[in-house]
ZADRENGU-318161 format. One record per residue (C-alpha): x, y, z negated. Coordinates in steps of 0.5 Angstrom, whole numbers, padded with zeros to 4 digits, always signed. Layout:
# residues N
XYZ...
This chain:
# residues 57
+0039-0016-0021+0032-0017-0019+0031-0019-0012+0027-0015-0007+0022-0018-0002+0023-0015+0005+0018-0014+0011+0018-0019+0016+0020-0014+0021+0027-0016+0024+0031-0010+0020+0038-0013+0022+0043-0008+0024+0046-0009+0031+0053-0010+0033+0055-0003+0032+0052-0003+0025+0047+0002+0027+0040+0001+0024+0035-0002+0029+0031+0002+0034+0024+0003+0033+0019+0002+0038+0016+0009+0039+0010+0007+0043+0008+0003+0038+0009+0009+0033+0005+0013+0037-0001+0009+0038-0001+0008+0030+0000+0016+0029-0006+0017+0034-0010+0012+0030-0009+0015+0024-0011+0022+0026-0017+0019+0029-0019+0015+0023-0017+0022+0019-0022+0026+0023-0028+0021+0023-0027+0021+0015-0027+0028+0014-0033+0029+0019-0037+0024+0015-0035+0027+0008-0037+0034+0011-0044+0031+0014-0045+0027+0007-0044+0033+0003-0048+0037+0008-0054+0032+0007-0053+0032-0001-0054+0040+0000-0060+0040+0004-0064+0034+0000-0061+0034-0007-0062+0041-0009
């Protein structure tokens, strides 16, 4: 069987065998950053297309 490389995040189970708890605050910050990046990317693309409509047609 092939070996699988795991992330460097500590993913060991706790004493009860449950999966580790996630850091919700870090998850929330990451999600909000993703939404901001998505919003600005879409806005930039719309502006680029609008500029192409005006100056190239």
